[in-house]
C-alpha positions, 0 to 999 in steps of 0.5 A: 486524488490530485484533481478531487483535492483540486475540486474540493478546494474550488467547491470551498472557495466557491462556497465561501466566495457565495456567502461572503456576497450574501453577506454583502447584500445582507448586512451594512457596509461596515458589517460587510468589511469586516465580514470580507476581512473575515472570510478572507483570512479563512479563505487564505487560512483554509486554501493553506490547510489544503496546499499542506495536505496536498503536499503532504499526501505526495509526498507519502504516496512518493514514498509508496511509490518508490516501495513498489518500485523496489518491489516490482524490480525485485519481481522482475529480476527473479522472473528473469532468472526463472525463464527456462534456458533453451537448452535443457541439461539434465542433472545428476541427483542424488535419491534416498534410496537409489545406489546410482545418481539420478538425472532430472532437469533442473528446476526452472522457473515453471518447475512444479512445486512439490507442495500439496493442494493442502500446503497450497490452501493453507499458503492461500488462507495465510495471505489472504488472511481469512481463518486457517483450516487444519483438519482434513489433511488426510483426503487423498485430494488433499494430498494430490500435489499441486500445479503451482509452479516456482514461477507462480509462488515467488510473484504471489510472495514478492506481492504480499511482501509489496503489500506488507511494504506499502501498508507499513509505510501508510502505517509509519506516515499517520503514526508520525503525523498523530505524533506531530499534532499531539505536540502541536496541541500540548504545545497550544495547550501549555501556552493557553494555559499560561497566558 
């Protein structure tokens, strides 16, 4: 991103310099001095504006990176917790309709979630911002158990939260920029009206 802005700045400065040189060749010395001074002012203002924009972009990207690093840290911590243990110890679970507790393996990151194919499809459509079709839930294919593991579900959830937080950060920065710009425009208009 910085390289693209640097290329843009170099192209802009080259264009201004070429314009000044052409102006020097075409106009008289006196006019050339005036044009040179004006061009210098324009280049200086443009360079300052580009530099301010680059600094603002760097600040926003650093803020977004901080948000992403937090999400990545949570993902690593949760995935590490979900890794299977070396020794599988069966735990007693009370199952409705059974008098005796049943022995079941503990839930690990690679345990399959007790959700249907339809439920997974609905969640995927909702996350992808597609139209959610709530019909067709009675077919045997829709009611079949899915093969989604707990680790996959957690990973998808964290990726969704990460995308949301990044967009929210960029939205907040855009709102702050628009408010600051409007305040500056209002102050400029008031100053011009008072003259």
